[in-house]
Wavefront OBJ file of the C-alpha trace (Angstrom):
o trace
v 56.585 111.937 168.523
v 60.129 113.604 167.217
v 59.463 116.629 169.463
v 59.114 114.505 172.270
v 61.987 112.703 171.623
v 64.255 115.558 171.127
v 62.815 116.987 174.671
v 63.952 113.633 176.142
v 67.382 113.801 174.522
v 67.604 117.493 175.433
v 66.814 117.023 178.928
v 69.272 113.974 179.235
v 72.026 116.149 178.053
v 71.019 119.088 180.185
v 70.107 117.678 183.207
v 71.872 118.798 186.494
v 74.328 115.845 187.285
v 77.556 117.711 186.752
v 79.214 114.932 188.976
v 78.239 111.544 186.709
v 78.834 113.948 183.464
v 82.380 114.776 185.051
v 83.094 111.265 185.472
v 81.812 110.216 181.962
v 84.373 112.755 180.559
v 87.175 111.874 182.598
v 86.183 107.850 181.355
v 86.112 109.226 177.790
v 89.713 110.978 178.548
v 91.065 108.032 180.056
v 90.188 104.994 177.943
v 89.243 107.134 174.137
v 92.167 110.050 174.187
v 95.096 108.914 176.195
v 95.612 105.746 174.512
v 95.675 107.060 171.427
v 97.948 109.909 171.929
v 100.150 107.595 173.932
v 99.622 105.319 170.712
v 100.932 107.969 168.484
v 103.527 108.831 170.864
v 104.984 105.572 170.566
v 104.558 105.081 166.719
v 105.817 108.646 166.072
v 108.654 107.598 163.928
v 106.463 105.213 162.180
v 104.039 108.132 161.348
v 106.584 110.214 160.419
v 107.925 107.737 157.841
v 104.561 107.388 156.635
v 104.093 111.414 156.336
v 107.206 111.764 154.672
v 106.467 109.012 151.777
v 103.194 110.457 151.325
v 104.671 113.972 150.552
v 107.099 112.329 148.259
v 104.407 110.270 146.759
v 101.905 113.044 146.055
v 104.724 115.317 144.903
v 106.328 112.727 142.652
v 105.956 113.555 138.734
v 105.166 109.933 138.087
v 102.058 110.322 140.186
l 1 2 3 4 5 6 7 8 9 10 11 12 13 14 15 16 17 18 19 20 21 22 23 24 25 26 27 28 29 30 31 32 33 34 35 36 37 38 39 40 41 42 43 44 45 46 47 48 49 50 51 52 53 54 55 56 57 58 59 60 61 62 63
């Protein structure tokens, strides 16, 4: 049972439909990765402040 499921998954991952796969990758990039990069770019100053604060907090003698 496990072997047949693995075969099915393997066939699904490696079937020859590069166009569909390319579209999936494009969708993931468009709706997954790019918004995160955009948010990081917009919140760059806030993130930098938090990182600096974190470094100060970690290296403080009171910690």
